[in-house]
N, C-alpha and C positions, 0 to 999 in steps of 0.2 A: 297415509300420514307417517312422517318419519318420528323415529324416537328422539327425545331431546338429547340423549347420550350421542346419538350418531349426527346431530347437528353440531353439538360441541366439539365432537372429534374433527369434523370438517373444518370448523372455525380454527381450532388449535393447528391442524396441518397447514392451512393457509397462512397463518401468522408465522410460523416456523419457517416456511418456504420463502417468506418476504426478507428474513433477515440474511439469506444467501445472496439476495439480489440488491443489496444496499448500493446506493450510488456513492462514488468517491467524493470526498469533500473537496469542492473547488472554489478558488477566489483569487482576487488579485494578490500579486506577490511582486514586491519591488526588486527582488532578486532574479525573476524571469526576464529575460530580453525580450522587449517588445516586439522585435521583428524575427523571433526564433520559434520554431514548433518542434515538438518532441525533444526538448531540451530537458535533461534530467539533472535534478538537483538533490542534495542530501536533506534528510528529514531529521529532527532531534531523536526519534526513535529509530535505531539502527535496522529494523526490520521493515521500514517504510522508506520511501523516497517520493519526490514530486516529479510530475511531468508538466513542463511549462509549454504552453501555447499561446503567442502573442500576449505575454504578460499575466496569464492566468495560470495558476497552479493547481493541479488535481493531486491528491494523495494517492499513492499506490502501494501495494504490499509486495514484498519480495515472497518467493515460495517459502514455505514452511522450512525452517531450519537454516535459512540463509539471511545474509546482512548485506546491505547496499555499501559498494566500494566507491566512494565518491572520485577516486583517481580514475578507475577504469569505467565509471558510470554504469555499473551493471550489478545485479545481486550476485553474491558467490558465498563460499564458505566463510564462517565467521573469522576463522583465523587468518585468511588472506584478505578479507575485506577491511581488517583493522579499524573498525568503527567502534567497537567496544573496548574501552580502556582496561576492563577486566578479563579479556580474553587475550592470551598472548599472541602476538602479531608476527606473522610469517608471510610478508607480501610476495607476490609474484610480480615479474617484470612487465 
């Protein structure tokens, strides 16, 4: 018979592991073209963006330390992404 501590430890590890596999929030978005797939849109949070597929948008996150550049439609350094008004902007061509 396993001890209550061992069962509690297994339960805790399972709960923590499930946080790393959370699904992206998806839903209809009028800004997503109905006929497009993998179309990227900016998110109000500079560290995130939306991936549109046939009118449905799914939230995605940039790699740690990067912001979404709505002009280039990719994640890059905050100072070149020019998303956050409080970070000096030095855009690339």
